Every structure is written in structure tokens, then in C-alpha cells.
FIPAVEX-504378 format. One record per residue (C-alpha): residue in three letters; z, x, y. Coordinates in steps of 0.2 Angstrom, whole numbers, plus 5000, padded with zeros to 4 digits. Layout:
N
+-------+------+------+------+
! zator !    Z !    X !    Y !
+-------+------+------+------+
!   ala !    Z !    X !    Y !
...
+-------+------+------+------+
//
This chain:
233
+-------+------+------+------+
! zator !    Z !    X !    Y !
+-------+------+------+------+
!   unk ! 5472 ! 5521 ! 5297 !
!   unk ! 5465 ! 5508 ! 5307 !
!   unk ! 5447 ! 5514 ! 5314 !
!   unk ! 5443 ! 5510 ! 5333 !
!   unk ! 5429 ! 5498 ! 5329 !
!   unk ! 5442 ! 5487 ! 5320 !
!   unk ! 5453 ! 5486 ! 5336 !
!   unk ! 5454 ! 5468 ! 5344 !
!   unk ! 5464 ! 5462 ! 5358 !
!   unk ! 5473 ! 5450 ! 5347 !
!   unk ! 5477 ! 5465 ! 5335 !
!   unk ! 5485 ! 5476 ! 5349 !
!   unk ! 5494 ! 5462 ! 5356 !
!   unk ! 5503 ! 5459 ! 5341 !
!   unk ! 5505 ! 5479 ! 5338 !
!   unk ! 5515 ! 5477 ! 5354 !
!   unk ! 5526 ! 5463 ! 5350 !
!   unk ! 5530 ! 5472 ! 5333 !
!   unk ! 5536 ! 5487 ! 5343 !
!   unk ! 5547 ! 5476 ! 5355 !
!   unk ! 5554 ! 5467 ! 5341 !
!   unk ! 5557 ! 5483 ! 5331 !
!   unk ! 5565 ! 5493 ! 5346 !
!   unk ! 5576 ! 5477 ! 5349 !
!   unk ! 5582 ! 5479 ! 5330 !
!   unk ! 5575 ! 5464 ! 5325 !
!   unk ! 5563 ! 5472 ! 5313 !
!   unk ! 5569 ! 5486 ! 5302 !
!   unk ! 5560 ! 5504 ! 5305 !
!   unk ! 5554 ! 5502 ! 5286 !
!   unk ! 5546 ! 5488 ! 5287 !
!   unk ! 5527 ! 5491 ! 5284 !
!   unk ! 5523 ! 5481 ! 5299 !
!   unk ! 5531 ! 5494 ! 5310 !
!   unk ! 5518 ! 5508 ! 5303 !
!   unk ! 5503 ! 5498 ! 5305 !
!   unk ! 5508 ! 5493 ! 5322 !
!   unk ! 5511 ! 5512 ! 5327 !
!   unk ! 5495 ! 5516 ! 5321 !
!   unk ! 5484 ! 5502 ! 5330 !
!   unk ! 5495 ! 5506 ! 5346 !
!   unk ! 5493 ! 5524 ! 5344 !
!   unk ! 5472 ! 5521 ! 5342 !
!   unk ! 5472 ! 5509 ! 5357 !
!   unk ! 5480 ! 5525 ! 5367 !
!   unk ! 5467 ! 5537 ! 5360 !
!   unk ! 5453 ! 5526 ! 5366 !
!   unk ! 5458 ! 5529 ! 5385 !
!   unk ! 5453 ! 5548 ! 5382 !
!   unk ! 5435 ! 5548 ! 5386 !
!   unk ! 5435 ! 5534 ! 5401 !
!   unk ! 5449 ! 5544 ! 5408 !
!   unk ! 5439 ! 5560 ! 5408 !
!   unk ! 5425 ! 5548 ! 5416 !
!   unk ! 5436 ! 5542 ! 5430 !
!   unk ! 5443 ! 5558 ! 5434 !
!   unk ! 5426 ! 5566 ! 5437 !
!   unk ! 5421 ! 5549 ! 5447 !
!   unk ! 5436 ! 5551 ! 5457 !
!   unk ! 5433 ! 5569 ! 5462 !
!   unk ! 5414 ! 5562 ! 5467 !
!   unk ! 5421 ! 5548 ! 5477 !
!   unk ! 5433 ! 5560 ! 5486 !
!   unk ! 5420 ! 5573 ! 5490 !
!   unk ! 5407 ! 5559 ! 5496 !
!   unk ! 5423 ! 5552 ! 5508 !
!   unk ! 5422 ! 5570 ! 5515 !
!   unk ! 5441 ! 5573 ! 5510 !
!   unk ! 5449 ! 5589 ! 5503 !
!   unk ! 5462 ! 5584 ! 5489 !
!   unk ! 5470 ! 5587 ! 5474 !
!   unk ! 5466 ! 5576 ! 5458 !
!   unk ! 5473 ! 5575 ! 5443 !
!   unk ! 5474 ! 5565 ! 5428 !
!   unk ! 5487 ! 5559 ! 5413 !
!   unk ! 5488 ! 5549 ! 5397 !
!   unk ! 5502 ! 5539 ! 5396 !
!   unk ! 5514 ! 5547 ! 5383 !
!   unk ! 5520 ! 5536 ! 5368 !
!   unk ! 5538 ! 5536 ! 5373 !
!   unk ! 5533 ! 5530 ! 5390 !
!   unk ! 5522 ! 5516 ! 5383 !
!   unk ! 5537 ! 5510 ! 5372 !
!   unk ! 5550 ! 5510 ! 5387 !
!   unk ! 5536 ! 5500 ! 5398 !
!   unk ! 5535 ! 5488 ! 5384 !
!   unk ! 5555 ! 5485 ! 5383 !
!   unk ! 5555 ! 5486 ! 5404 !
!   unk ! 5541 ! 5471 ! 5405 !
!   unk ! 5544 ! 5461 ! 5390 !
!   unk ! 5531 ! 5448 ! 5395 !
!   unk ! 5516 ! 5461 ! 5398 !
!   unk ! 5505 ! 5462 ! 5382 !
!   unk ! 5500 ! 5480 ! 5376 !
!   unk ! 5481 ! 5478 ! 5376 !
!   unk ! 5484 ! 5472 ! 5396 !
!   unk ! 5494 ! 5488 ! 5400 !
!   unk ! 5484 ! 5495 ! 5414 !
!   unk ! 5490 ! 5513 ! 5417 !
!   unk ! 5489 ! 5520 ! 5400 !
!   unk ! 5476 ! 5532 ! 5408 !
!   unk ! 5478 ! 5537 ! 5426 !
!   unk ! 5471 ! 5548 ! 5439 !
!   unk ! 5479 ! 5553 ! 5454 !
!   unk ! 5472 ! 5559 ! 5472 !
!   unk ! 5484 ! 5565 ! 5484 !
!   unk ! 5475 ! 5565 ! 5502 !
!   unk ! 5480 ! 5571 ! 5520 !
!   unk ! 5483 ! 5555 ! 5528 !
!   unk ! 5483 ! 5534 ! 5526 !
!   unk ! 5465 ! 5534 ! 5534 !
!   unk ! 5459 ! 5545 ! 5519 !
!   unk ! 5465 ! 5535 ! 5508 !
!   unk ! 5459 ! 5520 ! 5515 !
!   unk ! 5442 ! 5529 ! 5515 !
!   unk ! 5442 ! 5534 ! 5496 !
!   unk ! 5450 ! 5516 ! 5491 !
!   unk ! 5433 ! 5508 ! 5500 !
!   unk ! 5423 ! 5518 ! 5489 !
!   unk ! 5432 ! 5517 ! 5472 !
!   unk ! 5430 ! 5498 ! 5476 !
!   unk ! 5411 ! 5499 ! 5480 !
!   unk ! 5408 ! 5510 ! 5464 !
!   unk ! 5417 ! 5502 ! 5450 !
!   unk ! 5423 ! 5487 ! 5443 !
!   unk ! 5440 ! 5482 ! 5450 !
!   unk ! 5453 ! 5473 ! 5437 !
!   unk ! 5469 ! 5476 ! 5448 !
!   unk ! 5475 ! 5482 ! 5465 !
!   unk ! 5491 ! 5485 ! 5472 !
!   unk ! 5494 ! 5491 ! 5490 !
!   unk ! 5511 ! 5499 ! 5492 !
!   unk ! 5508 ! 5506 ! 5510 !
!   unk ! 5505 ! 5488 ! 5517 !
!   unk ! 5520 ! 5481 ! 5507 !
!   unk ! 5531 ! 5496 ! 5499 !
!   unk ! 5540 ! 5493 ! 5483 !
!   unk ! 5559 ! 5489 ! 5486 !
!   unk ! 5562 ! 5506 ! 5479 !
!   unk ! 5554 ! 5513 ! 5494 !
!   unk ! 5538 ! 5517 ! 5483 !
!   unk ! 5522 ! 5519 ! 5494 !
!   unk ! 5504 ! 5522 ! 5488 !
!   unk ! 5488 ! 5513 ! 5483 !
!   unk ! 5485 ! 5509 ! 5465 !
!   unk ! 5467 ! 5504 ! 5460 !
!   unk ! 5464 ! 5499 ! 5441 !
!   unk ! 5444 ! 5500 ! 5436 !
!   unk ! 5434 ! 5500 ! 5422 !
!   unk ! 5427 ! 5513 ! 5413 !
!   unk ! 5419 ! 5510 ! 5397 !
!   unk ! 5427 ! 5493 ! 5395 !
!   unk ! 5444 ! 5503 ! 5397 !
!   unk ! 5456 ! 5499 ! 5411 !
!   unk ! 5461 ! 5515 ! 5421 !
!   unk ! 5474 ! 5516 ! 5435 !
!   unk ! 5469 ! 5527 ! 5452 !
!   unk ! 5484 ! 5531 ! 5462 !
!   unk ! 5482 ! 5536 ! 5481 !
!   unk ! 5494 ! 5545 ! 5489 !
!   unk ! 5497 ! 5555 ! 5504 !
!   unk ! 5507 ! 5572 ! 5503 !
!   unk ! 5521 ! 5566 ! 5509 !
!   unk ! 5521 ! 5551 ! 5498 !
!   unk ! 5520 ! 5562 ! 5482 !
!   unk ! 5533 ! 5572 ! 5488 !
!   unk ! 5546 ! 5557 ! 5489 !
!   unk ! 5539 ! 5552 ! 5472 !
!   unk ! 5542 ! 5567 ! 5463 !
!   unk ! 5560 ! 5570 ! 5472 !
!   unk ! 5562 ! 5553 ! 5463 !
!   unk ! 5558 ! 5559 ! 5446 !
!   unk ! 5568 ! 5575 ! 5448 !
!   unk ! 5584 ! 5565 ! 5453 !
!   unk ! 5581 ! 5553 ! 5437 !
!   unk ! 5579 ! 5568 ! 5427 !
!   unk ! 5597 ! 5576 ! 5434 !
!   unk ! 5607 ! 5559 ! 5433 !
!   unk ! 5599 ! 5553 ! 5417 !
!   unk ! 5595 ! 5535 ! 5424 !
!   unk ! 5578 ! 5527 ! 5427 !
!   unk ! 5575 ! 5528 ! 5447 !
!   unk ! 5556 ! 5523 ! 5447 !
!   unk ! 5559 ! 5504 ! 5447 !
!   unk ! 5567 ! 5493 ! 5461 !
!   unk ! 5584 ! 5493 ! 5458 !
!   unk ! 5602 ! 5494 ! 5465 !
!   unk ! 5608 ! 5512 ! 5461 !
!   unk ! 5615 ! 5523 ! 5474 !
!   unk ! 5601 ! 5535 ! 5473 !
!   unk ! 5588 ! 5522 ! 5473 !
!   unk ! 5596 ! 5514 ! 5489 !
!   unk ! 5596 ! 5531 ! 5496 !
!   unk ! 5578 ! 5535 ! 5493 !
!   unk ! 5572 ! 5518 ! 5498 !
!   unk ! 5578 ! 5522 ! 5516 !
!   unk ! 5572 ! 5540 ! 5516 !
!   unk ! 5555 ! 5534 ! 5513 !
!   unk ! 5556 ! 5523 ! 5528 !
!   unk ! 5561 ! 5535 ! 5539 !
!   unk ! 5547 ! 5547 ! 5532 !
!   unk ! 5534 ! 5534 ! 5532 !
!   unk ! 5538 ! 5533 ! 5552 !
!   unk ! 5537 ! 5551 ! 5553 !
!   unk ! 5521 ! 5551 ! 5544 !
!   unk ! 5513 ! 5538 ! 5557 !
!   unk ! 5520 ! 5550 ! 5572 !
!   unk ! 5532 ! 5539 ! 5578 !
!   unk ! 5552 ! 5543 ! 5580 !
!   unk ! 5566 ! 5537 ! 5568 !
!   unk ! 5577 ! 5525 ! 5576 !
!   unk ! 5596 ! 5529 ! 5577 !
!   unk ! 5601 ! 5515 ! 5566 !
!   unk ! 5590 ! 5521 ! 5552 !
!   unk ! 5597 ! 5539 ! 5552 !
!   unk ! 5613 ! 5531 ! 5553 !
!   unk ! 5610 ! 5523 ! 5537 !
!   unk ! 5602 ! 5536 ! 5528 !
!   unk ! 5620 ! 5546 ! 5533 !
!   unk ! 5629 ! 5531 ! 5525 !
!   unk ! 5619 ! 5529 ! 5510 !
!   unk ! 5620 ! 5549 ! 5506 !
!   unk ! 5639 ! 5548 ! 5506 !
!   unk ! 5639 ! 5535 ! 5492 !
!   unk ! 5626 ! 5543 ! 5482 !
!   unk ! 5635 ! 5561 ! 5485 !
!   unk ! 5644 ! 5559 ! 5468 !
!   unk ! 5629 ! 5555 ! 5457 !
!   unk ! 5619 ! 5570 ! 5468 !
!   unk ! 5632 ! 5581 ! 5462 !
!   unk ! 5635 ! 5574 ! 5446 !
!   unk ! 5653 ! 5570 ! 5449 !
!   unk ! 5650 ! 5552 ! 5446 !
+-------+------+------+------+
//
């Protein structure tokens, strides 16, 4: 068992490489290096527990100080999800994975997101930032991600409105139903449909009218995705 005090970035990085090679079948599962790599990676994951709890409390305080009423939650990235991300992003070293510990605040408007975002940036060291409201992902995902430091560990804070959150939850449910990873950018029929729906939802959230051409495109994409939605594809 590796002790937390014995962990270094180089050891964690090496463990991530070993796990990738094992999943690809380049290293047999019985190789002693595999068990050592799992031990190091799981110890590294566990080191995010206390910083995550502090980040959750800090986010709740910053939300309240910003005058917002909001739902705040936290989650540790599951072991299987860590392995999945290592394979999906082969250039990402394990020790630089920013979202092993994550908090999420669901707010009532984009204006509230900006207020909380500003307070986070003033109060915590920021190591990463993605504004998927100003520049939505091709998948249609919208939200703001701010990666901050707590006890030298990176914790990702996600800020969404309820509309953005409902869209993201729907994508997760659809992914479970069809057995396909839909959260990333892609060209699956359901991904293309949800990207168009996201655009329409964003316009409605801004109080704007959804143009007829977008409504027609959503209907067209829905017909293409319908066999997957019904499980007949």
C-alpha cells in the first residue's frame, strides 16, 4: 500500500500510463506493475476527498454571499470513469486530471452564474477555466467550469442554470438507454439532435423566439434519431 506522503506527480503519471497500457492489452492484468498502478491511482483519487469537502462548503458560502439561492452538490469521479477518461484522452496525464473532485451549482440565470463565477475567481487560485456559455461545445453542452485549488488539489466547479442542467441530465439518461457515450462531441444521431435542442433551449432561456428553420432542423434530426430513441436501431 502506497502512502499519500510517498506520492509524486511522476509516480501518478507513470501509474496512469500503466493503466492505459493494461486496458489496451499491452500489459497483462497479472503483471505486478498493474496492482501497483491501481494502488497509486486510487490513493491519488482519495487525496481529493477532503479538498472536495472544503470546496463544497466554500462554494455554498460564495453562492450565498452573491445573493443567490441555489442547489450545490459534490461528487468524486468514480474509478471506472477515471479509467474511461484515461482512454478517451490519451494525452492527458493522470496527475493533471482536473475533475477527479467536482462541485456543481445550479443557478437561476446566466447573470447569477457570472456573479458566482466572479466571486470564485476572486477567492480561489484558478488553474483552469472553460466558458461553454460563450462558446458551447459542439455537443450542445453549456455551462461554466472553473478549476480551483484546495490544499494543492484541483477541484472542478461547474456552474449551470436549471435549463442547462436539465439538458445535461437528459443526455446522460439517453446515453444509459442506448449504451453509447453521448456526453462528448460527436456525430451520433442523438448527439446531433441534442445539439440543436440545446440551441433552441438557450434562445428560449434568453427570452428569444426559436426561428422556424431551427424548429424544422430539430424535427428533421428527431426523425433520424427516432430509431435510437425507441431502441429499434
